[in-house]
N, C-alpha and C positions, 0 to 999 in steps of 0.2 A: 483394228487389231488391238489397240491400246485398251479400248473399252472391254473387249473380250478377255484380255489378260487381267484387267482390274477385277472383273467378275470372278474369274477362275481363282485368282489369288485370295480374294476376300472370302469366297465360298470355302475354299480349302482351309484357310486359317479359322474361320468361324466354326467349321465342323470339328476341328481339333481343339480349339481353345474355348469354345462356348460363345455365347452371344450376350452375356450380361454387359461386358465392356466391348465397344466396337473395335476389337483388335484387328479384324481384317482390313477395315478402312485405315486404321493407324499404320499397319505394315505397308499398305499400298502407298500412303502419303509419304512415309519416311523413305521407302525404297525409291519412290519417284523423285524426291528431293536429292537423294544420293546420285541417281542417274543423271539428273539435270546438271548437278554440279560437275560430275565426271565428264559428260559429253560436252558441255559448253566450254569447260577448261581445255579439254583435248582439242576441240574445234577452233578455239581462239589462240591457244598457246603452242600447240604442238603440231597439229596437222592443218593443212590447207583444205578446207571443206567448202564446197559450193553452198551458197545460201539455200538452195533448194533442198539439199540433204539436211541441213540444220533445221529448216522448217518441217520437213517430213518427220524427222526423228524426235526433235524436241517439242515443237508445237503440235504436230499431228499425233504421233504415238504417245508421247509422255503427257501431252495435254489431255488426251482421252483416258490415259491410264490413271493419272492422279484424280483424286476424288474429293476436292474441297467442298463441292456442293453437298455430297453425301456426308462428309464430316460435319457440316453445319446442320443438316437435317437430323443426324443421329445425336448430336449434342443437344439440339432443341427437344428431341424426343426424351432424352435423359432428364432434362429439366422439367418437361411436362409430367414425367413419372416421379418427380421429386427426388431424383437421383443426383443431387447437387454435387456430391463427392466425385462420382464418376464423370459428370459433365465437366467439372473443373479439371479433373485428372486428364480427360481427353484433350482439352484445350491446351493445358500446360505441356503435356508430353508431346503432342503433335507439333506445337510451335518450337519447343526447345530441342527435341530429338530430331525434328525435321531440319532445323537450322544446322545442328551438329552434323547430320548426314550430308547436307549440302557441302559443308566444309570438308568432310572426309572424302567426298567425291572429288572435290578440287585437288586435295592433297594426293589422292590416289592417281589422278590424271598426271600430276607433275612428277610422280615417281615411276611412271611406266616408261 
């Protein structure tokens, strides 16, 4: 289900924002970081959740939902097409905004 959600979100974003910059993959990765931060913080700090649920939701669903391999492929394709600016932008934004999203997920979980 995570892979289907990844495909649907990336396709929807790509149709609305264009495909020059891999915005669909970027949105999937950032939202996946946020959800991992949120769920792992909730599961460890707030709620007692069995390891099976943690594996199902975080490793299973979100593992299939996030698209690091696609991120790498698309960055490589940008470099192959001599789109150095967009390749660097994709790496910088994905790492920085992904990390910020992870922390926002943790903060959100602590405020719930």
